[in-house]
C-alpha angles and dihedrals in degrees: 000000000000111000126219089264091056095253112153098179095111091050091049092048090050091051090048090054091049091050093047091049091052090048090051091050088054093057094113089057092048092051094046113112090197094069118077120235092243090057090050090054090051090049090050090050095047102037107028107024093044089053090050097045095052106125094002092134090075099046123113104218119212123187091258091052091051089052090051092050091051089047090053093052092051092045090054093047090049090049090050092051092040092236114157119217086235089070089073096223119162123240089242092057091051091049090047092052090049092046090230142114126224106280113157096086090044088057092051089049093048092049093051092047093049091049089051088056091052092049096049093045088054095243092132096047138269095282093063092054091044090054093046094050098031123107123206124232121245136047132304124241120254118271136042117335115259119252111266134194093254091050089065092052093048093046095048094048099039091218135106125260093253093052092047093048090052093047092048094059090079102066098197093048091046092053090053092045092049089059091049093047093047089054092050093044090064088068094056 
């Protein structure tokens, strides 16, 4: 649930729990020596990641949430390889053995950026654009402003709202840019 302040941490934690539960139920597949590693990776993508990513377009991601998402990904890969945390293997060694790069946070980023493109092109309706661009009346509380959905998009792209809105008008170009921005966002 998104709170009145825009915090999505409880929703993200719930999705992490659902994904972990699904990964645990698939333990017999992970242990099977008759299934190739590539097939197990596809199963992870289709059964576990899809469950986790449901609704990710609307999440406001804080640094702690990003760390939780990265931890979920590594927990799942370790579970798939049956590597205990007691073996003191680095995340890089796990990813090298799998022949993969970290990709779950990139997927969340890409989904949000693609949804931003839909909203500013008007594909989701006028109300969504009005909400995105609208400003409320009144005064702000003292202290640093809370993280908002659009702050993630602006930070990941490194551009202003006006620049992003202009870029998003060309759907094919925006799709390519959302892939580029999601790769760059992993470094932030």
